[in-house]
DOTOR-427137 format. One record per residue: residue number from 1; residue in one letter; x, y, z of N, C-alpha, C in turn. Coordinates in Angstrom, 1 decimal. Layout:
<atoms>
ATOM resi resn    n_x    n_y    n_z   ca_x   ca_y   ca_z    c_x    c_y    c_z
ATOM  NUM    a      X      Y      Z      X      Y      Z      X      Y      Z
...
</atoms>
This chain:
<atoms>
ATOM resi resn    n_x    n_y    n_z   ca_x   ca_y   ca_z    c_x    c_y    c_z
ATOM    1    x -233.9  -63.5   43.8 -233.5  -62.6   43.9 -232.1  -62.6   42.7
ATOM    2    x -233.1  -61.5   41.6 -232.0  -62.1   40.5 -231.5  -60.5   40.4
ATOM    3    x -231.6  -59.8   41.4 -230.5  -58.1   41.4 -229.6  -58.1   41.7
ATOM    4    x -228.9  -58.7   42.4 -227.7  -59.0   42.6 -226.7  -59.4   41.8
ATOM    5    x -225.5  -58.5   41.3 -224.9  -58.6   40.3 -224.1  -59.9   40.5
ATOM    6    x -223.8  -60.6   39.2 -223.7  -62.1   39.0 -222.2  -62.7   39.5
ATOM    7    x -221.2  -61.9   39.5 -219.7  -61.7   39.5 -219.6  -61.5   41.3
ATOM    8    x -221.0  -61.3   42.2 -220.8  -61.1   43.5 -221.5  -62.0   44.2
ATOM    9    x -222.2  -62.7   43.5 -223.6  -64.0   44.0 -222.8  -64.9   44.6
ATOM   10    x -223.2  -64.6   46.1 -222.8  -65.8   46.9 -223.2  -66.9   46.9
ATOM   11    x -222.6  -68.2   47.5 -223.2  -69.3   46.9 -224.4  -70.2   47.8
ATOM   12    x -225.0  -70.6   47.3 -226.8  -70.7   47.5 -226.7  -71.5   49.1
ATOM   13    x -225.8  -71.7   49.8 -225.6  -72.1   50.7 -226.0  -70.9   51.8
ATOM   14    x -225.6  -69.6   51.5 -226.0  -68.4   51.9 -227.2  -68.0   52.2
ATOM   15    x -228.0  -68.7   51.7 -229.1  -67.8   51.6 -230.6  -68.4   53.1
ATOM   16    x -230.3  -67.6   53.8 -231.2  -67.8   55.2 -232.4  -67.1   54.9
ATOM   17    x -233.7  -68.1   55.4 -235.0  -67.9   55.8 -235.2  -67.6   57.2
ATOM   18    x -236.6  -66.8   57.6 -237.0  -66.5   58.9 -238.4  -65.8   58.7
ATOM   19    x -239.4  -66.7   58.9 -240.8  -65.8   58.9 -240.9  -65.2   57.6
ATOM   20    x -241.4  -64.1   57.3 -241.7  -63.4   55.9 -239.8  -62.9   55.2
ATOM   21    x -239.0  -63.5   55.6 -238.1  -62.5   54.9 -236.6  -63.7   54.6
ATOM   22    x -236.4  -63.7   53.6 -235.3  -64.4   53.1 -234.1  -63.5   52.8
ATOM   23    x -232.6  -63.7   53.3 -231.4  -63.1   53.3 -230.2  -64.0   52.3
ATOM   24    x -229.7  -63.4   51.4 -228.6  -64.0   50.5 -227.7  -63.0   51.0
ATOM   25    x -226.5  -63.8   51.0 -224.7  -62.7   51.1 -224.2  -63.1   50.1
ATOM   26    x -223.1  -62.3   50.0 -222.7  -61.9   49.0 -221.3  -62.5   48.8
ATOM   27    x -220.1  -62.3   47.8 -219.1  -63.2   48.1 -218.1  -61.9   49.1
ATOM   28    x -218.7  -61.1   49.5 -217.8  -60.0   50.4 -218.6  -60.6   51.7
ATOM   29    x -218.3  -60.9   53.0 -219.1  -61.3   54.3 -219.5  -59.8   54.8
ATOM   30    x -220.8  -60.3   55.5 -221.3  -59.1   56.2 -222.8  -58.5   55.5
ATOM   31    x -222.7  -57.8   54.1 -223.9  -57.3   53.4 -224.5  -58.6   53.3
ATOM   32    x -225.7  -57.8   52.8 -226.9  -59.0   52.7 -228.2  -58.4   52.2
ATOM   33    x -228.5  -59.1   50.8 -229.7  -58.6   50.0 -230.9  -59.4   50.4
ATOM   34    x -232.0  -58.7   50.9 -233.1  -58.9   51.1 -234.2  -59.3   50.7
ATOM   35    x -235.0  -59.8   50.5 -236.3  -60.3   49.9 -237.5  -60.7   51.5
ATOM   36    x -238.5  -59.9   51.0 -239.9  -60.3   51.9 -241.0  -60.3   51.0
ATOM   37    x -241.7  -61.7   51.5 -243.0  -61.7   51.5 -244.3  -60.5   51.0
ATOM   38    x -244.7  -60.7   49.9 -245.8  -59.9   49.5 -247.1  -60.4   49.7
ATOM   39    x -248.1  -60.2   49.9 -249.0  -60.4   50.1 -250.3  -59.3   49.3
ATOM   40    x -250.5  -60.4   48.4 -251.7  -59.3   47.4 -253.0  -59.9   46.9
ATOM   41    x -254.1  -59.1   46.8 -255.2  -59.0   46.7 -255.7  -58.2   46.3
ATOM   42    x -256.7  -58.0   46.1 -258.0  -57.2   45.4 -257.6  -55.5   45.4
ATOM   43    x -257.2  -55.3   46.4 -257.1  -54.1   47.1 -255.6  -53.8   46.7
ATOM   44    x -254.7  -54.6   46.6 -253.0  -54.3   46.0 -252.4  -55.2   47.0
ATOM   45    x -251.1  -54.6   47.7 -250.3  -55.1   47.9 -250.0  -54.5   50.0
ATOM   46    x -249.7  -55.7   50.2 -249.1  -55.3   51.7 -247.9  -56.0   52.1
ATOM   47    x -247.0  -55.5   52.6 -245.4  -55.9   53.0 -244.9  -55.6   54.4
ATOM   48    x -244.4  -56.3   55.0 -243.7  -56.2   56.2 -242.4  -56.2   56.1
ATOM   49    x -242.2  -54.7   56.1 -240.8  -54.6   55.8 -239.9  -54.5   56.8
ATOM   50    x -240.1  -54.5   57.9 -239.3  -54.7   59.1 -240.1  -55.5   60.4
ATOM   51    x -239.0  -56.8   60.7 -239.9  -57.6   61.8 -238.6  -58.1   62.7
ATOM   52    x -238.2  -57.2   63.7 -236.8  -57.5   64.4 -237.1  -59.0   64.8
ATOM   53    x -237.6  -59.8   65.0 -237.4  -61.3   65.3 -237.0  -62.0   64.3
ATOM   54    x -237.6  -61.6   63.2 -237.1  -62.2   61.8 -235.9  -61.4   61.1
ATOM   55    x -235.7  -60.6   61.1 -234.5  -60.0   61.0 -233.2  -60.3   61.6
ATOM   56    x -233.1  -60.6   62.9 -232.1  -61.2   64.0 -232.1  -62.3   63.6
ATOM   57    x -233.0  -63.2   63.4 -233.0  -64.5   62.8 -231.9  -64.8   61.9
ATOM   58    x -231.8  -64.2   60.2 -231.4  -63.8   59.5 -229.7  -63.3   59.4
ATOM   59    x -229.8  -62.5   60.4 -228.5  -62.2   60.7 -228.3  -60.9   61.1
ATOM   60    x -229.3  -59.9   61.3 -229.5  -58.6   61.4 -229.8  -58.1   62.8
ATOM   61    x -228.6  -58.4   63.8 -229.1  -57.8   65.2 -229.3  -56.4   65.3
ATOM   62    x -228.9  -55.6   65.3 -228.6  -54.2   65.3 -230.0  -53.8   66.0
ATOM   63    x -230.3  -52.7   66.3 -231.1  -51.9   67.1 -231.3  -50.5   65.9
ATOM   64    x -232.4  -50.2   65.2 -232.2  -49.4   64.3 -232.9  -48.1   65.0
ATOM   65    x -232.3  -47.0   64.8 -232.7  -45.9   65.9 -233.1  -44.7   64.9
ATOM   66    x -233.1  -44.5   64.0 -233.2  -43.2   62.8 -233.6  -43.7   61.9
ATOM   67    x -234.9  -43.4   60.9 -235.1  -43.9   59.5 -235.0  -42.4   59.0
ATOM   68    x -234.1  -42.6   57.4 -234.2  -41.9   56.4 -234.8  -42.0   55.5
ATOM   69    x -235.0  -40.8   54.6 -235.8  -40.7   53.4 -235.3  -39.6   52.5
ATOM   70    x -234.8  -40.0   51.2 -234.5  -39.0   50.3 -235.3  -39.3   48.8
ATOM   71    x -235.6  -37.7   48.3 -236.1  -38.0   47.1 -234.6  -37.3   45.9
ATOM   72    x -234.8  -38.1   44.7 -233.8  -37.6   44.1 -234.8  -37.1   42.8
ATOM   73    x -234.3  -36.1   42.4 -235.1  -35.7   41.2 -235.0  -36.3   39.7
ATOM   74    x -233.7  -36.7   39.4 -233.0  -36.8   38.1 -232.6  -38.1   38.5
ATOM   75    x -232.3  -38.8   37.2 -231.4  -40.0   36.9 -230.3  -39.3   36.8
ATOM   76    x -229.5  -40.3   37.5 -227.9  -40.5   37.4 -227.3  -39.3   38.7
ATOM   77    x -228.3  -39.3   39.5 -227.9  -38.6   40.9 -227.4  -39.7   41.6
ATOM   78    x -226.2  -39.1   42.4 -225.2  -40.2   43.2 -225.2  -39.8   44.8
ATOM   79    x -225.7  -40.2   45.7 -225.6  -40.1   47.1 -224.4  -40.9   47.5
ATOM   80    x -223.5  -40.7   47.9 -222.4  -41.1   48.5 -220.7  -40.9   48.0
ATOM   81    x -220.0  -41.7   48.5 -220.1  -43.1   49.5 -220.2  -42.6   50.9
ATOM   82    x -220.6  -42.6   52.0 -221.1  -42.2   53.3 -220.5  -43.2   53.9
ATOM   83    x -220.2  -42.9   55.5 -220.2  -43.8   56.6 -220.1  -42.9   57.6
ATOM   84    x -220.1  -43.2   58.7 -219.4  -42.9   60.1 -218.8  -43.5   60.7
ATOM   85    x -217.6  -43.0   61.5 -216.6  -43.6   62.1 -217.1  -43.6   63.7
ATOM   86    x -216.4  -44.6   64.2 -216.6  -45.2   66.1 -216.7  -43.4   66.5
ATOM   87    x -217.2  -43.0   67.2 -218.0  -43.9   68.3 -219.5  -44.0   67.8
ATOM   88    x -219.8  -43.6   66.6 -221.0  -43.4   66.1 -221.1  -44.2   64.7
ATOM   89    x -220.4  -45.4   64.6 -220.6  -46.0   63.4 -222.2  -46.7   63.1
ATOM   90    x -222.7  -46.5   61.9 -223.7  -46.8   61.4 -224.0  -48.1   60.7
ATOM   91    x -224.7  -48.9   61.1 -225.1  -50.2   59.9 -226.8  -49.3   59.4
ATOM   92    x -226.8  -49.7   57.6 -227.9  -49.1   57.2 -228.9  -50.4   56.7
ATOM   93    x -230.1  -50.6   56.5 -230.9  -50.9   55.9 -231.9  -50.3   54.8
ATOM   94    x -231.8  -50.6   53.6 -232.0  -49.6   52.8 -233.0  -49.9   51.8
ATOM   95    x -234.1  -49.7   51.3 -235.1  -49.9   50.4 -235.7  -48.9   49.3
ATOM   96    x -236.1  -49.2   48.4 -236.4  -48.2   47.3 -238.1  -47.5   47.7
ATOM   97    x -238.8  -46.7   47.7 -239.9  -47.0   47.7 -240.8  -46.7   46.3
ATOM   98    x -240.0  -45.3   45.8 -240.2  -45.1   44.0 -239.0  -45.1   43.3
ATOM   99    x -239.3  -45.8   42.3 -238.2  -45.4   41.1 -236.9  -46.9   41.4
ATOM  100    x -235.6  -46.5   41.2 -234.8  -47.7   40.9 -233.0  -47.2   41.3
ATOM  101    x -232.6  -48.1   41.6 -231.2  -47.4   42.3 -230.1  -48.7   42.1
ATOM  102    x -229.1  -48.2   41.6 -227.8  -49.0   42.1 -227.0  -49.2   43.4
ATOM  103    x -226.9  -49.7   44.3 -226.7  -49.4   45.5 -225.5  -50.3   45.7
ATOM  104    x -224.7  -49.4   46.4 -222.8  -49.9   46.7 -222.7  -49.9   47.6
ATOM  105    x -221.8  -50.8   48.4 -221.2  -51.2   49.7 -219.8  -51.1   49.9
ATOM  106    x -218.9  -50.4   49.9 -217.3  -50.9   49.9 -217.0  -51.0   51.2
ATOM  107    x -216.0  -52.3   51.7 -215.6  -53.0   52.4 -214.1  -51.6   52.8
ATOM  108    x -214.3  -51.0   54.1 -213.2  -50.0   54.8 -213.0  -51.0   56.1
ATOM  109    x -212.9  -52.2   56.5 -212.8  -52.5   57.8 -211.4  -53.0   57.8
ATOM  110    x -210.4  -52.7   58.7 -209.0  -52.7   58.8 -208.6  -54.2   58.8
ATOM  111    x -207.9  -54.6   58.0 -207.6  -56.1   58.1 -208.3  -57.3   57.3
ATOM  112    x -209.2  -56.5   56.6 -210.2  -57.4   55.9 -209.7  -57.9   54.8
ATOM  113    x -209.9  -59.1   54.0 -209.6  -59.6   53.2 -210.1  -58.8   51.6
ATOM  114    x -211.3  -58.3   52.1 -212.3  -57.8   50.8 -211.8  -56.3   51.3
ATOM  115    x -210.8  -55.8   51.9 -210.5  -54.0   51.9 -210.6  -53.8   50.5
ATOM  116    x -211.9  -52.5   50.7 -211.8  -52.0   48.9 -212.4  -52.3   48.2
ATOM  117    x -213.0  -53.5   48.6 -214.0  -54.1   47.6 -215.5  -53.9   47.7
ATOM  118    x -216.1  -54.1   46.9 -217.5  -53.2   46.8 -218.2  -54.6   46.5
ATOM  119    x -219.6  -54.6   47.0 -220.7  -55.2   46.5 -221.7  -54.2   45.9
ATOM  120    x -222.5  -54.7   45.3 -223.6  -53.8   44.6 -224.8  -54.8   44.4
ATOM  121    x -226.0  -54.0   44.1 -227.3  -54.5   43.8 -228.1  -53.3   43.4
ATOM  122    x -229.3  -53.9   42.7 -229.9  -53.0   42.4 -231.5  -52.9   42.9
ATOM  123    x -231.8  -51.9   43.6 -233.2  -52.2   44.4 -234.1  -51.1   43.6
ATOM  124    x -235.1  -51.6   43.8 -236.3  -51.0   43.1 -237.6  -51.0   43.7
ATOM  125    x -238.6  -50.0   43.4 -239.9  -50.3   44.0 -240.8  -51.6   43.6
ATOM  126    x -240.1  -52.0   42.6 -240.8  -52.8   41.8 -240.1  -54.2   42.3
ATOM  127    x -239.2  -54.3   42.9 -238.7  -55.6   43.1 -238.3  -55.7   44.8
ATOM  128    x -238.8  -54.8   45.3 -238.9  -54.9   46.5 -237.9  -55.0   47.7
ATOM  129    x -236.6  -55.3   46.8 -235.4  -55.7   47.8 -234.9  -54.7   48.8
ATOM  130    x -234.2  -55.2   49.7 -233.6  -54.6   50.6 -232.1  -54.9   50.8
ATOM  131    x -231.4  -54.0   50.9 -229.9  -53.9   51.5 -229.4  -53.5   52.8
ATOM  132    x -228.9  -54.4   53.1 -228.5  -54.4   54.6 -227.2  -54.3   54.6
ATOM  133    x -226.2  -53.1   55.1 -225.1  -53.0   54.9 -224.4  -52.6   56.6
ATOM  134    x -223.7  -53.6   56.9 -223.1  -53.3   58.3 -221.9  -52.6   58.3
ATOM  135    x -222.0  -52.1   59.8 -220.8  -51.7   60.4 -219.4  -51.9   60.0
ATOM  136    x -218.8  -50.5   59.3 -217.5  -51.0   58.6 -217.5  -51.1   57.1
ATOM  137    x -218.3  -50.3   56.5 -218.9  -50.4   54.9 -219.0  -48.7   54.6
ATOM  138    x -218.7  -48.1   53.5 -219.3  -47.0   53.1 -220.2  -47.5   52.1
ATOM  139    x -221.1  -46.4   52.2 -222.2  -46.7   51.3 -222.9  -45.5   50.5
ATOM  140    x -223.6  -45.9   49.2 -223.7  -44.7   48.2 -224.7  -45.4   47.1
ATOM  141    x -225.1  -44.7   46.9 -226.2  -45.0   45.3 -226.6  -44.2   44.2
ATOM  142    x -226.7  -44.4   43.1 -226.9  -43.6   41.8 -228.5  -44.0   41.4
ATOM  143    x -229.3  -43.1   41.4 -230.5  -43.3   40.7 -230.4  -43.5   39.3
ATOM  144    x -231.7  -44.7   38.9 -231.8  -44.9   37.6 -233.2  -44.4   37.0
ATOM  145    x -233.7  -43.7   38.0 -235.3  -43.2   37.5 -235.2  -41.9   37.8
ATOM  146    x -236.3  -41.2   37.3 -236.7  -39.4   37.9 -237.5  -40.0   39.4
ATOM  147    x -237.6  -39.0   40.1 -238.3  -38.7   41.3 -237.9  -40.3   42.0
ATOM  148    x -236.7  -40.9   42.2 -236.8  -41.5   43.1 -236.5  -41.8   44.4
ATOM  149    x -237.2  -42.6   45.3 -237.0  -42.1   46.6 -236.6  -43.7   47.4
ATOM  150    x -235.3  -43.0   48.3 -235.0  -44.1   49.2 -234.9  -43.7   50.8
ATOM  151    x -235.4  -44.8   51.1 -235.4  -44.9   52.8 -234.9  -45.9   53.2
ATOM  152    x -234.0  -45.6   54.7 -233.0  -46.3   55.0 -233.0  -46.4   56.3
ATOM  153    x -233.0  -47.3   57.3 -233.0  -47.4   58.9 -231.2  -47.2   59.0
ATOM  154    x -230.9  -46.9   60.3 -229.8  -46.4   60.5 -229.7  -47.0   62.1
ATOM  155    x -228.3  -47.5   62.4 -228.3  -48.2   64.0 -227.3  -47.4   64.9
ATOM  156    x -227.4  -46.0   64.3 -226.6  -44.9   65.2 -227.4  -43.4   64.6
ATOM  157    x -227.5  -42.7   65.4 -228.1  -41.4   64.9 -227.2  -40.6   64.5
ATOM  158    x -227.3  -39.5   63.6 -226.5  -39.1   62.6 -225.5  -37.9   64.0
ATOM  159    x -224.4  -38.2   63.5 -223.1  -37.4   64.2 -222.1  -36.7   63.4
ATOM  160    x -222.4  -35.2   63.7 -221.6  -34.7   62.6 -220.0  -35.1   62.3
ATOM  161    x -219.3  -35.1   63.9 -218.4  -35.3   64.2 -217.9  -36.8   63.8
ATOM  162    x -218.6  -37.7   63.5 -218.3  -38.7   63.2 -218.2  -39.4   61.3
ATOM  163    x -218.8  -38.0   60.6 -219.4  -38.4   59.3 -218.1  -38.2   58.4
ATOM  164    x -217.7  -39.4   57.4 -217.0  -39.5   56.7 -217.6  -40.0   55.4
ATOM  165    x -216.8  -40.0   54.3 -216.9  -40.2   52.7 -215.7  -40.6   52.3
ATOM  166    x -216.0  -41.4   51.1 -214.7  -41.4   49.9 -215.3  -41.7   48.5
ATOM  167    x -214.7  -41.0   48.0 -214.7  -40.6   46.2 -215.5  -41.5   45.8
ATOM  168    x -216.8  -40.9   45.2 -217.3  -42.0   44.5 -216.6  -43.0   43.4
ATOM  169    x -216.0  -41.9   42.5 -215.4  -41.7   41.5 -213.9  -42.4   41.5
ATOM  170    x -213.5  -43.0   42.6 -212.1  -43.2   43.2 -211.5  -44.5   42.1
ATOM  171    x -210.7  -44.5   41.1 -210.3  -45.3   40.1 -210.2  -46.7   41.0
ATOM  172    x -209.6  -46.3   42.0 -209.3  -47.6   43.1 -210.2  -48.6   43.6
ATOM  173    x -211.5  -47.9   43.7 -212.7  -48.6   43.9 -213.3  -49.5   42.6
ATOM  174    x -212.8  -48.9   41.4 -213.3  -49.6   40.5 -214.8  -49.9   40.2
ATOM  175    x -215.5  -49.2   40.9 -216.9  -49.5   40.8 -217.5  -48.5   39.5
ATOM  176    x -218.3  -49.5   38.7 -219.3  -49.5   37.9 -220.8  -48.9   38.1
ATOM  177    x -221.0  -47.6   38.0 -222.3  -47.2   38.6 -223.3  -47.0   37.6
ATOM  178    x -223.0  -47.6   36.3 -223.6  -47.6   35.3 -224.4  -46.1   35.1
ATOM  179    x -223.8  -44.9   35.3 -224.4  -44.0   34.4 -222.9  -43.4   33.9
ATOM  180    x -223.1  -42.4   33.3 -221.8  -41.3   32.7 -221.5  -40.2   34.0
ATOM  181    x -220.2  -40.4   34.2 -219.6  -39.5   35.3 -219.6  -38.3   34.9
ATOM  182    x -219.5  -37.9   33.6 -219.5  -36.3   33.3 -221.1  -35.3   33.4
ATOM  183    x -222.3  -36.6   33.6 -223.6  -36.1   33.8 -223.8  -36.2   35.2
ATOM  184    x -222.8  -36.8   36.1 -223.7  -37.3   37.6 -223.8  -36.2   38.1
ATOM  185    x -225.2  -36.0   39.1 -225.2  -35.0   40.1 -225.0  -35.1   41.6
ATOM  186    x -224.4  -34.4   41.8 -223.9  -34.6   43.3 -223.7  -33.6   44.0
ATOM  187    x -223.7  -33.4   45.4 -223.9  -32.4   46.4 -222.2  -31.7   46.5
ATOM  188    x -222.2  -30.8   46.7 -220.9  -30.1   47.1 -219.9  -31.0   47.9
ATOM  189    x -220.3  -31.4   48.9 -219.5  -32.2   49.6 -219.4  -33.4   49.3
ATOM  190    x -220.1  -34.2   48.2 -220.0  -35.2   47.7 -218.8  -35.3   46.7
ATOM  191    x -218.4  -34.2   45.8 -217.5  -33.8   45.0 -216.2  -33.5   45.4
ATOM  192    x -215.6  -33.5   46.9 -214.6  -32.9   47.4 -214.5  -34.0   48.5
ATOM  193    x -214.9  -35.6   48.2 -214.8  -36.7   49.4 -213.3  -37.1   48.9
ATOM  194    x -212.4  -37.4   49.8 -211.2  -38.0   49.4 -210.9  -39.5   48.8
ATOM  195    x -210.2  -39.6   48.4 -210.0  -40.8   47.8 -209.6  -41.9   49.0
ATOM  196    x -209.8  -43.5   48.8 -209.2  -44.3   49.8 -208.1  -44.2   49.9
ATOM  197    x -207.1  -44.2   49.4 -205.7  -44.0   49.9 -205.3  -43.0   50.9
ATOM  198    x -206.1  -42.2   50.9 -205.9  -40.5   51.9 -207.0  -41.0   53.2
ATOM  199    x -207.4  -41.7   52.8 -208.9  -41.9   54.3 -207.8  -42.2   55.7
ATOM  200    x -206.9  -43.6   55.3 -206.7  -43.4   56.9 -207.4  -44.7   57.5
ATOM  201    x -206.8  -45.0   58.9 -207.6  -46.2   59.1 -209.3  -45.5   59.3
ATOM  202    x -210.2  -46.3   59.1 -211.7  -46.0   59.9 -212.2  -46.5   60.7
ATOM  203    x -212.1  -48.4   60.7 -213.1  -49.1   61.5 -211.3  -50.1   62.0
</atoms>
């Protein structure tokens, strides 16, 4: 797993394996970077992208109830940072079908020693990595290639009344998105998200 940022890499003892999946933790407890076995032959590649038994064995026990998919036409598109608060908080399992992203998870758990800190990973169709983001984290990504497609599972249905976000460019978060903020493409909704200091308790 070479796509985890070095400064956020967890010790090797944090690697867990079950069946066709390998999971590695970060310096912040909770999120996981996952690699699944690829079966290749003359026809191409087959990948088992989700197996409840194996994912539970490496620490992902949520029941996923909804699958989402996005297409971002332009590099430098930012989606996030999003989360849902109780009673409908969401864990997410993210992967890239086409293109490449920098994927970010920000710790918003009340009382967490890493509150306000983040972890990051590069996900691409080529590396096939997946990013597990547990409840209690805001999630967002920035695209690095044209026509990038992202698919992700969530553990709770979309609930507009629980939908929240935090500003992607809040200096307090210290996130290096690897893009020029002046040319970033965002939705109108994401442009006006509050800063971390203005959120109040979320989890």
